[in-house]
C-alpha positions as CSV (number, residue, x, y, z in Angstrom):
1,M,-14.3,-135.7,127.3
2,K,-10.5,-136.0,127.5
3,K,-8.5,-132.8,127.3
4,A,-6.3,-134.1,124.5
5,V,-9.3,-135.0,122.3
6,L,-10.8,-131.5,122.9
7,I,-7.5,-129.8,122.0
8,A,-7.1,-131.9,118.9
9,G,-10.6,-131.0,117.8
10,I,-9.9,-127.3,118.4
11,M,-6.7,-127.6,116.3
12,L,-8.7,-129.3,113.5
13,S,-11.3,-126.5,113.7
14,F,-8.7,-123.8,113.3
15,C,-7.4,-125.7,110.2
16,L,-10.9,-125.6,108.8
17,I,-11.1,-121.8,109.6
18,L,-7.8,-121.2,107.7
19,L,-8.8,-123.4,104.8
20,G,-12.2,-121.8,104.5
21,G,-10.7,-118.4,104.6
22,L,-8.3,-119.3,101.8
23,W,-11.1,-120.8,99.7
24,S,-13.3,-117.8,100.2
25,A,-10.4,-115.4,99.3
26,Q,-9.7,-117.4,96.2
27,G,-13.4,-117.5,95.3
28,L,-13.6,-113.7,95.7
29,G,-10.5,-113.4,93.4
30,L,-8.4,-111.8,96.2
31,I,-5.8,-114.6,96.0
32,V,-4.6,-116.5,92.9
33,I,-2.4,-119.5,93.5
34,E,-1.2,-121.9,90.8
35,P,-2.2,-125.5,91.4
36,I,0.3,-127.4,93.4
37,A,-0.5,-131.1,93.1
38,C,-2.6,-132.0,90.1
39,V,-3.7,-135.2,88.5
40,G,-4.7,-134.5,84.9
41,E,-5.1,-131.1,83.4
42,C,-5.2,-128.4,86.1
43,A,-5.7,-124.7,85.7
44,P,-5.8,-121.9,88.3
45,L,-9.1,-120.5,89.2
46,Q,-9.8,-117.6,86.8
47,G,-11.7,-114.7,88.4
48,P,-14.3,-114.8,91.1
49,S,-16.2,-118.0,91.8
50,T,-19.5,-118.0,93.7
51,T,-19.1,-121.8,94.3
52,W,-15.7,-121.5,96.0
53,T,-16.7,-118.4,97.9
54,A,-19.7,-120.3,99.3
55,V,-17.8,-123.5,100.0
56,G,-15.1,-121.4,101.8
57,A,-17.6,-119.5,103.8
58,L,-19.4,-122.7,104.9
59,T,-16.1,-124.4,105.8
60,L,-15.0,-121.3,107.8
61,A,-18.3,-121.2,109.6
62,A,-18.2,-124.9,110.4
63,G,-14.6,-124.5,111.8
64,A,-15.6,-121.5,113.9
65,F,-18.7,-123.3,115.2
66,G,-16.7,-126.4,116.1
67,A,-13.9,-124.3,117.8
68,A,-16.5,-122.4,119.8
69,I,-18.3,-125.5,121.0
70,L,-15.1,-127.4,121.8
71,W,-13.5,-124.4,123.6
72,R,-16.6,-124.0,125.8
73,R,-16.5,-127.8,126.6
74,L,-12.8,-127.5,127.4
75,R,-13.3,-124.6,129.7
76,S,-16.3,-126.2,131.4
77,D,-14.3,-129.5,131.9
78,G,-11.5,-127.5,133.4
79,A,-13.9,-125.7,135.8
80,N,-15.5,-129.0,136.8
81,H,-12.1,-130.6,137.6
82,A,-11.1,-127.5,139.6
83,A,-14.3,-127.7,141.7
84,H,-13.7,-131.3,142.7
């Protein structure tokens, strides 16, 4: 795989990690942020939410898994090119 594609995938994975962490923290009630861009009637999340905690945790886990896989692939591609 090309190095640029792997690096872009790792960057996307880190964005998922950050977003998942934010959603989890909001779901746990640790962070309260007013809605920024709404269409219709929007209200801030009131109190803990199991749904947002779970969605955040899954998003964070997917980002971490993606970053780990892509990082290993990037490292192995670099080692293969150095050996040739």
